[in-house]
C-alpha positions in Angstrom: 57.7 15.3 -60.9 55.5 12.3 -59.3 57.3 11.4 -56.6 57.6 15.1 -55.7 54.5 15.4 -55.8 54.0 12.3 -53.5 56.2 13.7 -50.8 54.1 17.5 -51.0 51.2 15.3 -50.1 52.8 12.9 -47.2 53.9 16.2 -45.8 50.9 17.5 -45.9 49.5 14.9 -44.8 52.0 14.8 -41.8 51.7 18.0 -40.7 47.8 17.4 -40.8 47.7 14.3 -38.5 49.6 16.0 -35.3 50.9 19.8 -35.7 51.0 19.6 -31.6 54.7 18.7 -31.6 55.3 21.4 -34.1 53.9 24.2 -32.1 55.3 23.1 -29.1 59.1 22.9 -30.0 58.5 26.8 -32.1 57.0 28.2 -28.9 60.4 26.5 -26.6 62.7 27.7 -29.2 61.7 31.1 -29.2 61.1 31.5 -25.7 57.0 31.4 -25.6 55.1 31.0 -22.4 53.2 27.8 -22.3 49.9 29.5 -21.7 46.6 28.6 -23.6 46.1 31.9 -25.4 49.7 31.5 -26.4 48.9 27.9 -28.2 46.1 29.2 -29.3 47.6 32.1 -31.0 50.6 29.9 -32.2 48.1 27.3 -33.3 46.4 30.1 -35.4 49.1 31.1 -37.5 50.0 27.3 -37.8 46.8 26.3 -39.4 47.5 28.3 -42.6 44.1 30.1 -42.4 45.8 33.8 -41.2 49.2 34.2 -42.8 49.2 37.5 -41.8 49.3 36.2 -37.9 52.1 33.8 -39.0 54.1 36.8 -40.5 53.9 39.1 -37.5 54.4 36.7 -34.8 57.5 35.4 -36.7 58.5 39.0 -36.5 58.3 39.4 -32.9 61.8 36.9 -33.1 63.0 35.1 -30.2 61.5 35.6 -26.3 58.8 37.9 -27.4 57.2 39.6 -24.6 54.3 38.6 -23.0 52.3 42.3 -23.9 53.1 42.2 -27.8 51.6 38.4 -27.5 48.7 39.5 -25.9 48.7 42.4 -28.5 48.7 40.2 -31.7 46.2 38.0 -30.5 43.8 41.1 -30.1 44.4 42.6 -32.9 43.7 39.2 -34.9 40.5 38.7 -32.7 41.3 35.6 -31.0 38.8 34.5 -28.5 41.1 33.7 -25.7 43.1 36.6 -25.8 39.8 39.0 -26.5 38.4 36.7 -23.1 41.7 37.7 -21.1 41.6 41.7 -22.3 37.9 41.5 -20.5 38.6 40.1 -17.6 41.6 42.7 -17.3 39.5 45.7 -17.7 36.7 43.8 -15.4 39.1 44.1 -13.1 40.4 47.2 -13.0 36.6 48.5 -13.2 35.9 47.0 -10.2 39.5 48.7 -8.6 38.2 52.0 -9.7 34.8 51.7 -8.4 36.1 51.2 -4.9 38.5 53.7 -5.3 35.0 55.7 -6.3 33.4 54.5 -3.6 36.4 55.3 -0.6 36.3 58.9 -1.9 33.0 59.5 -1.8 32.9 57.9 1.8 35.8 60.5 2.2 33.8 63.0 0.6 30.6 62.7 3.1 32.9 62.9 5.7 34.4 66.0 4.7 30.7 67.3 4.4 29.7 66.3 7.6 32.6 68.1 9.2 32.4 71.4 7.5 28.5 71.2 8.6 29.3 70.8 12.0 32.3 73.2 12.0 29.6 76.1 10.3 27.1 74.5 12.9 29.4 75.6 15.9 30.7 78.9 14.3 27.1 79.8 14.0 26.2 78.6 17.7 29.5 80.8 18.6 28.3 84.2 17.4 24.4 83.6 19.0 26.6 83.0 22.4 29.0 85.6 22.1 27.6 88.6 20.0 30.4 90.7 20.9 33.4 88.6 20.1 36.2 90.1 18.1 36.6 90.3 14.8 39.6 88.9 14.6 38.2 85.7 15.9 35.4 85.7 13.3 37.8 86.0 10.8 39.6 83.0 12.0 37.1 81.0 12.2 35.8 82.0 9.0 39.3 81.4 7.6 38.8 78.0 9.1 35.7 77.4 7.5 37.2 78.4 4.1 40.1 75.8 4.3 37.6 73.2 4.8 35.3 74.3 1.6 38.8 74.8 -0.3 39.6 70.9 0.4 36.5 69.7 0.0 36.1 71.3 -3.3 39.0 69.5 -4.4 38.3 66.4 -3.6 34.9 66.8 -5.4 36.9 67.6 -8.5 39.1 65.1 -8.1 36.3 62.7 -7.9 34.1 63.7 -10.8 37.7 63.1 -12.9 37.1 59.4 -11.1 34.2 58.9 -12.2 35.0 59.4 -15.7 37.8 57.6 -15.9 35.8 54.9 -14.2 32.5 55.0 -16.6 35.4 55.0 -19.5 37.1 51.4 -18.2 33.5 50.0 -17.4 33.2 51.0 -21.2 35.8 49.7 -22.7 35.1 46.3 -20.2 31.7 46.1 -21.8 32.8 46.3 -25.3 35.6 43.8 -24.3 32.9 41.4 -22.9 30.4 41.4 -25.8 33.8 41.2 -28.5 34.5 38.0 -26.0 31.2 36.9 -26.6 30.9 37.7 -29.9 33.8 35.4 -30.6 32.7 32.8 -28.7 30.0 32.2 -30.6 31.7 32.5 -34.2 33.4 30.4 -36.5 36.3 32.0 -36.7 37.3 29.9 -40.2 34.5 31.1 -42.0 33.1 34.1 -39.5 29.5 31.8 -39.9 27.8 31.4 -36.4 29.6 28.0 -34.6 27.6 25.2 -32.7 27.0 27.1 -29.7 25.2 30.1 -31.6 23.7 27.4 -33.5 22.1 25.4 -30.1 20.6 29.4 -29.3 18.5 29.7 -32.7 17.6 25.9 -32.1 16.2 27.1 -28.3 14.6 30.1 -30.1 13.0 27.9 -32.8 10.9 26.2 -29.8 11.1 28.8 -28.2 8.7 31.4 -29.9 5.1 30.9 -31.3 6.6 30.6 -34.9 4.5 28.4 -37.2 7.4 25.4 -37.7 10.6 26.4 -39.1 12.9 23.3 -41.3 16.6 22.3 -40.4 19.0 21.1 -43.6 22.2 19.7 -42.6 25.0 20.0 -45.5 28.2 17.3 -44.9 31.1 17.1 -47.0 31.4 13.4 -46.0 34.9 13.2 -47.6 36.8 15.7 -46.2 39.4 14.0 -44.3 40.3 12.2 -47.7 40.6 15.6 -48.9 42.5 16.2 -46.4 44.9 14.0 -47.0 44.8 14.3 -50.8 45.3 18.1 -51.5 46.6 19.4 -47.3 44.4 21.4 -44.6 45.6 24.2 -46.5 43.3 23.1 -49.5 40.9 21.4 -47.9 40.7 25.3 -45.5 39.8 27.2 -48.7 37.6 24.5 -49.8 35.5 25.2 -46.6 35.3 28.6 -47.0 34.5 28.5 -50.5 31.3 26.6 -49.7 30.7 28.8 -47.1 30.4 31.6 -48.9 28.4 29.9 -52.0 25.8 28.9 -48.9 25.7 32.5 -48.0 25.1 34.0 -51.5 22.0 31.5 -51.7 20.0 31.7 -49.0 18.2 34.9 -47.6 19.3 37.7 -45.0 16.5 36.2 -42.5 17.7 32.9 -42.9 19.8 31.0 -40.9 23.4 29.5 -41.6 26.2 28.0 -39.4 29.1 25.6 -39.2 28.3 23.0 -36.4 31.2 20.4 -37.2 34.4 20.8 -39.4 32.7 20.1 -42.5 28.9 20.4 -41.3 26.7 23.1 -41.8 23.1 24.0 -40.1 20.8 25.9 -42.1 17.5 27.0 -40.6 14.1 28.0 -42.8 11.0 29.5 -41.7 7.3 28.4 -42.3 8.2 25.9 -44.8 7.2 22.6 -45.6 9.1 19.8 -45.5 8.8 20.1 -49.8 9.7 23.2 -49.4 12.7 22.3 -47.9 13.7 19.2 -50.5 13.6 22.4 -52.8 15.6 24.9 -51.0 17.9 21.4 -50.2 18.6 20.7 -53.8 19.1 24.5 -54.8 21.9 24.5 -52.2 23.2 20.8 -53.6 23.0 23.2 -57.2 25.0 25.9 -56.2 27.6 24.1 -54.9 27.5 21.8 -57.5 28.0 24.5 -60.0 30.5 26.7 -58.3 32.8 24.8 -56.7 34.5 22.4 -58.6 38.6 20.7 -58.6 41.0 18.1 -60.5 41.0 14.3 -58.9 43.9 13.5 -58.4 44.2 11.2 -61.4 42.8 13.0 -63.5 42.6 16.8 -64.6 38.5 16.4 -65.8 36.9 19.0 -62.9 34.1 17.1 -60.9 31.7 18.4 -58.1 32.2 18.0 -54.9 30.0 15.2 -52.7 27.6 16.3 -50.5 25.0 14.8 -47.9 22.0 16.8 -47.2 19.6 15.8 -45.0 15.9 17.9 -43.4 13.7 17.3 -40.8 10.5 19.7 -39.7 10.7 21.0 -36.2 6.7 19.8 -35.9 8.3 16.4 -36.5 10.3 16.8 -33.3 9.6 17.8 -29.3 12.8 19.9 -28.9 15.9 21.4 -30.4 18.3 17.8 -30.0 15.6 16.1 -31.2 15.1 18.3 -34.7 19.1 17.6 -34.5 19.4 13.8 -34.5 16.5 13.4 -37.1 18.7 15.3 -39.5 21.4 13.5 -38.9 19.8 10.7 -39.4 18.2 11.8 -42.7 22.3 12.8 -43.7 23.4 9.1 -42.7 20.9 7.8 -45.3 22.9 9.9 -47.9 26.0 9.6 -47.2 25.3 5.8 -47.5 23.6 6.4 -50.8 25.5 8.7 -53.0 22.9 8.3 -55.7 20.1 10.0 -53.3 22.6 12.9 -51.6 19.0 14.7 -50.6 17.4 12.8 -47.7 14.5 13.8 -45.8 12.8 12.8 -42.4 9.3 12.0 -42.8 7.5 12.2 -38.9 4.4 10.5 -40.7 5.8 7.0 -41.4 8.5 6.8 -38.6 11.0 6.8 -41.0 13.4 8.6 -43.3 12.4 8.4 -46.7 
């Protein structure tokens, strides 16, 4: 029994260390082109984070078409696939607009020709008021024929403009979706590191009275992955994200900026307030997230390292992040004091 458990852990550890050869072998065996977006699709399926995607990818069988692979990526809102879709729709929009431009140019040429024809007929009638009715009717038939062609061209133009607007609308939606995914952590749905840095810029770009940055790190995430496997670590991170979401208020900011690190931004709080908030977050995780150790069935809390700093203690967002990270390092080194705040007045972490 114990040996079987150790074998499972060994397999989990091996899969965690290097899944790339397994993914590459799967793609080669199933005839999947070695495109970056296909690799992302296979990686998402093999990571264990999206079982539905894994089943649907397997259902495509051998030699799946690129169209079906792309549709699967779009269905599961993978960033690269949404980006490819946005680029394709953008190219279609440019082509449509180019065609509309050519049709408008043609329409203007036809209108000028019709205007000249009208002027010619009018001048002919003025110069020869005695011309026969048959000749006049013939000229009017010519004008009528030109007018009919103009109406057809204008009708087609209206249709093409409507189609072009539809393509542009789809391209805009796809671009927005791709941009949103680029700023979103796929595992937790939280803002990612890129989105967090944008938020940091806003902290120093507004006339706010100050903000507090709190970083919460899982110090032994690698050990958890090795002991319990990648899937267990993934569930742990997702659960922790859900706990933190429920603990903070709607207007507070939460992001996942590293594999095992969460970042919080709170407006208009003091250093004491930030410490109290950090304690509340720590307690929420401690009370709602427990698991059994390898050598004991007793439930234990998850070890966390927490550091916080105030925006007033730094000149910009990057420096604020550095101060909070230094505080986390100190907390990591002393598990008995897992919450550390940076004090600019003393020039040290305390």
